[in-house]
C-alpha positions, 0 to 999 in steps of 0.5 A: 816231112816225117812219116805218119805215125799211124798209117792204116792197114788199108791202102786207101787210109793214109796219114798225109803230111804235105809241105810248101813254103807259104808263111803267115805274117802276124799283124802286130802293132803296139797298143794296150791289150783291151778296150779302154772304153770298157770298165776295168776289172782284173783282166782290164775289161769287163765281160759282157752279160749274156743279155749284152751278147744277144743285144750285140748280135741283134745290133751287128746283124742290122747291117744298115745301121753299121753301114749308116755309121760308116757312111757318116764317118767315112765320106771319101770315095775309097770307103764307097769303093769298099761298100761292094764287099761283104765285110770290111777290115777294121782296127781300133782307133784307140790302139786297143785289142793289141793292134789286131786287125779284124774282118767284120762280116755277118755280125762277127769279128774275125781276127786276121792272122796274116797279110796274105789273107788280106791280099788273097781277099782283094783288100790292101793293107793298111789303106783298106783298114778302117779305124773304128771306135772300140764300142763298134768293134765290140758290137760284133761277136767273136768268131773264128780267125780269118785264115788263108786257103791251104793246100795240104799237098804243097804246104810247109808247116813251120809254126803253130798258127800254120799247123792249126790252119792246116788241121781245119783247112779241109773243113766244109759245110756246118759243124761244131767246136767244143770248148773254144773259150776265148780262142775259137779255132781257125775254121775257114770262114765259109763254114758254119760253126756252132760252139758247144761247151759243158759250161754256160757263158756266165760260168766261162766268164766267172771261171776265166783264166788270167790270160783270157780277154773276157770280150773274146769268150764265145758264148756257147750255142749248144750245151754238150761235151766231147765225151757225150756229145749230148743234143747232137744228132747222128750224122748231122755235122760235117766237122767236129773241132776239139783243141786241147779237149780230148785229154779232159775225157775219161774215155778218149776212144769212146769220145772219137767213136761218138764224134764219128757217129755225129759226122756225115760221110766225109766229115772230119774230126779235128783234134789238137792234143798237148804233148806230155813232155812239153806240159805240166804232165811231164812228170806223169806216166804216159798212158798206155794203149791197154789203159785206154782200151780198158777205159773204152770197155768201161769207166769205173769209180775205182779207175776214175779215182786213180786218175785223180790220184795220179794227176794230183801227185805228179802234175806240176803246179797241182801237188802241194805237200802242205795241202795233203795229196790224198785229201785234195784229190778226193775233194777235186774228184767230188767236185768233178774238177776237169783234169788231164785224165790221159797223157800222150806223145805224138807217137802214142796218140797215133797208136791209139788212132790206128787201133780205133781205125782197125777195131772201133770205127774206120777212117778214110783218111788220117792227117797228122803233125807232130809238135813244132818248135814254138808249140806244145801240141800235136795235130790229127784230123781224122776223116769218116 
């Protein structure tokens, strides 16, 4: 594996790249991408209201109701043998959800990413996968994917799915994911995860991207953002996850500093960052370390406007000469449109982390991984 980009001066603080031959096998079966039982809209499914989300939570938590349904539907001895497990495997009887297999447990549905997880948890594929109506599966709220156990000393990372699993694999206890949207991060299932966002559930539905399935959007439980972490007590969390979020902060060093304060000793900050050459930022300039340090020392209106000017003049797909660049950036600045304020490569982000470690807050461990062939992102997990 490549050498870490940002080793700390202290020998105890080392970025670790580990490797093994374990690989994920995605379970993908043919089928439409959403439930045919739901009303049609531009994305194929109507999103539940917040009242429906709360109602589904109450229904899903009523375990006897769910099991009563299954007992009536599956009367054979094989189903009875699954009753002793804490959860069940399920798939849409109508071939919905793109053929995904879910682990249903404690009111949540967790997408099972690999057959390895099924075997590790003493299930058998496909014998133990129940075929359920869409309305039963949708009665469970979306949760993080079900992931394999990962040993960072031996794991070999070959794709984005494996890298994301590895980045969060050492999380323990209770924590917070910022900006999960419709793709909760693969935090281990034994963790308790709260979801934070600066937008309400209704706003997330209203402004959903065209490729998002509305029934997968996670309802935030905490109104907060990575750059402020409002409503979060110091030393109250065991981990904070932010996937494709830190580029939306005006002061990334300050955001990491804030996150460090919210963690208990040994807590982890899991960051996934878009790589400039692989995204619509490819024509923009790399953000220098001096620029990031200046932002840490104070964000000013003039500096903020410069970010918007540069973004709307150079980012692919955001600049249209007919719109008038000057007018567009100013309008979006007034609205507070969430742009990529900064750009990085794996190496330059590592240099920023090394500066934080030396000058702002110390890390006991730094794990990182560069961009993979099937991805546009790189990964850093910082341990307090």
